[in-house]
C-alpha positions in Angstrom: 69.9 -123.9 62.3 72.4 -121.3 61.5 75.3 -123.7 62.0 73.9 -126.1 59.3 73.3 -123.2 56.9 76.8 -121.9 57.4 78.3 -125.4 56.8 76.2 -125.9 53.6 77.2 -122.5 52.3 80.9 -123.3 53.0 80.6 -126.7 51.3 79.0 -125.3 48.2 81.7 -122.6 47.9 84.5 -125.1 48.6 83.3 -127.4 45.8 82.6 -124.5 43.5 78.9 -125.2 43.2 76.7 -122.4 42.0 73.1 -122.3 43.2 70.3 -119.7 43.2 69.2 -118.4 46.6 65.9 -120.4 46.6 67.8 -123.6 45.6 70.2 -123.1 48.4 67.4 -122.6 50.9 65.6 -125.7 49.6 68.9 -127.7 49.8 69.4 -126.7 53.4 65.9 -127.7 54.3 66.2 -131.0 52.5 69.6 -131.7 54.2 68.1 -131.0 57.6 65.3 -133.5 57.1 67.2 -136.1 55.0 70.7 -136.5 56.5 72.4 -133.5 58.1 76.0 -134.9 58.1 79.2 -133.5 56.6 79.7 -136.7 54.6 76.3 -136.4 52.9 76.5 -132.6 52.3 80.0 -132.9 50.7 78.8 -135.9 48.6 75.9 -134.0 47.3 78.0 -131.0 46.5 80.6 -133.2 44.6 77.8 -134.8 42.6 76.2 -131.5 41.6 78.7 -130.9 38.7 79.3 -127.2 39.3 75.6 -126.2 39.5 72.9 -127.2 42.0 69.4 -127.1 40.6 65.9 -127.6 42.2 65.7 -130.9 40.3 68.9 -132.1 42.2 67.3 -131.1 45.5 64.1 -133.0 44.7 66.1 -136.2 44.0 68.1 -136.0 47.2 66.0 -138.4 49.4 66.6 -141.3 46.9 70.2 -140.4 46.5 70.9 -140.4 50.3 70.7 -144.1 50.7 72.8 -144.8 47.6 75.6 -142.5 48.8 75.7 -144.3 52.2 75.4 -147.8 50.5 78.6 -147.0 48.5 80.3 -145.7 51.7 79.3 -149.0 53.5 81.0 -151.2 50.9 84.2 -149.2 51.4 84.3 -149.9 55.2 86.6 -152.4 56.7 85.2 -155.6 58.4 85.3 -154.1 61.9 83.2 -151.0 61.3 80.8 -153.1 59.1 80.4 -155.7 61.9 79.6 -152.9 64.5 77.0 -151.4 62.2 75.5 -154.9 61.7 75.3 -155.1 65.5 73.3 -151.9 65.6 71.1 -153.4 62.8 70.6 -156.5 64.9 69.5 -154.5 67.9 67.1 -152.5 65.7 65.7 -155.7 64.1 65.1 -157.1 67.6 63.6 -153.9 68.8 66.3 -153.5 71.5 67.8 -150.3 72.8 71.3 -149.6 71.4 72.6 -148.9 74.8 76.4 -148.6 74.5 77.1 -151.4 77.0 74.6 -153.7 75.4 75.9 -152.9 71.9 79.5 -153.7 73.1 78.4 -157.1 74.5 76.4 -158.1 71.5 79.2 -157.0 69.1 81.8 -158.9 71.2 79.6 -162.0 71.5 78.3 -162.3 67.9 81.4 -161.1 66.0 84.1 -162.5 68.4 85.5 -158.9 68.8 87.5 -157.4 71.6 86.7 -154.3 73.8 89.6 -152.5 72.1 88.1 -153.2 68.6 84.8 -152.0 69.9 86.3 -148.7 71.1 88.3 -148.1 68.0 85.4 -148.8 65.6 83.0 -146.6 67.7 85.5 -143.7 67.3 85.9 -144.4 63.6 82.1 -144.5 62.9 81.5 -141.4 65.0 84.2 -139.5 63.1 82.8 -140.7 59.7 79.3 -139.6 60.6 77.7 -143.1 60.6 76.6 -142.9 64.2 76.1 -140.4 67.0 75.7 -140.6 70.8 72.8 -139.6 72.9 73.6 -139.5 76.6 71.3 -139.2 79.7 71.9 -139.7 83.3 70.9 -143.3 82.9 72.7 -144.5 79.7 74.5 -143.6 76.5 72.8 -144.8 73.3 74.3 -145.2 69.9 72.1 -143.7 67.2 72.0 -144.5 63.5 69.9 -142.2 61.3 67.2 -144.1 59.3 68.9 -143.4 56.0 72.2 -144.9 57.2 70.5 -147.8 58.8 68.8 -148.6 55.5 72.2 -148.5 53.8 73.7 -151.3 56.0 73.8 -154.5 53.8 72.5 -156.9 56.4 70.0 -159.6 57.0 69.5 -161.4 60.3 70.1 -164.7 58.5 73.7 -163.6 57.8 74.5 -164.1 61.5 71.7 -166.5 62.4 73.8 -169.2 64.0 76.2 -166.9 65.8 73.3 -164.8 67.1 71.2 -167.8 68.1 74.2 -169.3 70.1 74.9 -166.0 71.8 71.3 -165.4 72.9 71.0 -169.0 74.2 74.4 -169.3 76.0 75.7 -165.9 77.1 74.6 -165.4 80.7 75.4 -161.6 80.6 72.1 -161.2 78.6 70.2 -161.8 81.8 71.8 -158.7 83.3 70.8 -156.3 80.5 68.8 -153.4 81.8 65.0 -153.0 81.3 64.4 -156.6 80.4 66.3 -156.0 77.1 67.6 -159.5 77.0 64.1 -161.0 77.3 62.9 -158.7 74.6 65.7 -159.7 72.3 65.1 -163.4 72.9 61.3 -163.1 72.4 61.6 -161.1 69.2 64.3 -163.5 67.8 62.0 -166.4 68.5 59.2 -164.7 66.5 61.5 -164.0 63.6 62.8 -167.6 63.8 59.2 -169.0 63.6 58.4 -166.7 60.7 61.5 -167.8 58.8 60.5 -171.4 59.3 56.9 -170.9 58.3 55.6 -171.7 61.8 54.2 -168.3 62.6 52.7 -165.6 60.4 53.0 -162.0 61.7 50.8 -160.5 59.0 
């Protein structure tokens, strides 16, 4: 929209990046589809080296993940753990309802509600996540590009997650059978990892 166009134009000017009109338009279109966040836009402008070309724009999709991967390695443990919680929920095909995310983060990473609130605010401000609210719930959303940049495998937290899913009674109170879905999908992944079940 117009707000994105104005932000991109301002960012290009701020970083002293020259670009032809057609290149600017292509840059705005690519940003809108790839990763329309201030962090990503400023990162691309900084890497342009004074002039943005059509070749730079065409390379943007592959660069998006690399930029967020570097940003991920710079995060403190708390924000990294919270992003890994969102990756867990995505892997288990569970909704990233804010309340569910808080309970899983607290249970798997031994974190407090205060740490959860502080890290949510940090990741919102840094452009890692956004919130989508309805009358029923608030969901935490991670763009696919940023989700791919999270350095995480389920095996990294296998024992802690397994213990949490088996022993935490609050899972039974998750809305929409989310707890049952998480347990069922974790069981499938567990069987695949042990060569018992082939999902192909």
